[in-house]
C-alpha positions in Angstrom: 18.0 30.5 -3.1 14.9 28.4 -3.8 11.7 29.5 -2.2 8.4 27.7 -2.7 5.2 29.3 -1.4 1.9 27.5 -1.6 -1.5 29.2 -1.6 -5.1 28.4 -2.4 -6.0 26.0 0.3 -9.2 26.2 2.3 -12.4 24.5 3.4 -14.9 23.1 0.9 -17.7 20.7 0.9 -17.4 17.3 -0.8 -17.8 17.6 -4.5 -16.3 21.1 -4.6 -13.2 22.4 -6.2 -10.0 24.2 -5.2 -6.9 25.4 -7.1 -3.6 25.3 -5.3 -0.7 27.5 -6.5 3.0 27.2 -5.7 5.0 30.3 -6.5 8.7 29.5 -7.2 11.5 32.0 -6.6 12.5 31.5 -10.2 15.6 29.4 -9.6 16.8 27.6 -12.8 16.8 23.9 -12.0 18.1 22.6 -15.3 16.9 19.7 -17.4 15.4 16.7 -15.6 13.8 18.4 -12.7 10.4 17.4 -11.4 7.8 19.5 -9.5 5.2 17.8 -7.4 2.4 18.1 -5.0 2.5 15.8 -2.0 0.0 15.7 0.9 -0.1 14.6 4.5 -3.3 13.9 6.3 -3.6 13.6 10.1 -1.8 10.5 11.3 -0.7 9.5 7.8 2.5 9.4 5.8 3.3 12.1 3.3 2.2 10.8 -0.1 2.6 11.9 -3.7 -0.4 13.4 -5.4 0.8 14.6 -8.8 4.0 15.5 -10.5 5.1 17.3 -13.7 8.5 16.9 -15.3 10.6 19.6 -16.9 9.5 18.3 -20.3 5.8 18.6 -19.4 4.9 14.9 -18.8 2.7 14.3 -15.8 1.7 11.5 -13.5 -0.9 11.1 -10.7 -1.6 8.9 -7.8 -4.4 6.5 -8.5 -6.6 8.1 -5.8 -6.8 11.4 -7.7 -6.7 10.4 -11.3 -9.5 12.0 -13.3 -10.2 14.5 -10.5 -6.9 16.5 -10.1 -4.8 18.2 -12.8 -1.3 19.4 -12.3 0.1 22.2 -14.5 2.8 24.8 -14.5 3.2 28.3 -16.0 6.9 28.7 -16.7 6.5 32.4 -17.4 5.0 33.0 -14.0 7.2 30.4 -12.2 4.1 28.9 -10.7 2.9 25.4 -10.3 -0.8 24.6 -10.0 -3.0 21.8 -8.8 -6.7 21.9 -9.9 -8.7 19.7 -7.6 -12.2 18.8 -8.6 -14.8 16.5 -7.1 -13.1 16.7 -3.8 -13.7 14.0 -1.1 -13.3 14.1 2.6 -10.3 11.8 2.3 -8.5 14.5 0.3 -8.3 16.6 3.4 -4.6 17.1 4.2 -1.7 19.6 4.2 -0.6 19.9 0.6 3.1 20.6 -0.2 4.8 21.7 -3.3 8.2 20.1 -3.8 11.0 20.0 -6.4 13.6 17.3 -7.1 16.5 18.5 -9.2 17.1 15.4 -11.3 15.5 12.2 -12.6 12.3 13.6 -14.1 9.3 11.6 -12.9 11.4 8.7 -11.7 11.0 8.2 -8.0 8.5 11.0 -7.7 6.5 9.1 -5.0 9.4 9.1 -2.6 9.5 12.1 -0.2 13.2 11.5 0.2 13.8 12.3 -3.5 12.9 16.0 -3.1 15.5 18.8 -2.6 13.1 21.7 -1.9 9.8 22.0 -0.1 7.2 24.7 0.5 5.6 25.2 3.9 2.2 23.7 2.8 -1.4 24.8 2.5 -4.2 23.2 4.3 -7.2 21.6 2.4 -10.2 20.5 4.4 -13.1 18.8 2.7 -16.3 18.3 4.7 -19.0 15.7 4.0 
């Protein structure tokens, strides 16, 4: 059974940094999976932040390029999101999610994902 557990959220001032973690239960997804971070701010739609494919290729939303870095440690079954130069508009609930096939294709669509974590809150104050 797949279980995704996020951690690392918190409250920081603008310009600060946080590192989010997503511990995976270790389920073997097979070739072509994609692990992503998505976020949902108050009154907003859930949006893609960053994704990493099984082969290691990555992609980012324009709003976080150059500030956020996604990575995964396969030995620890953990996905990370390093967030630097945080802005108040980055405040949101951040979710870890996995889609089983297609690699990075369609990563922005929340409907593409098969598994979700419960989320971790990030609040950035000005």
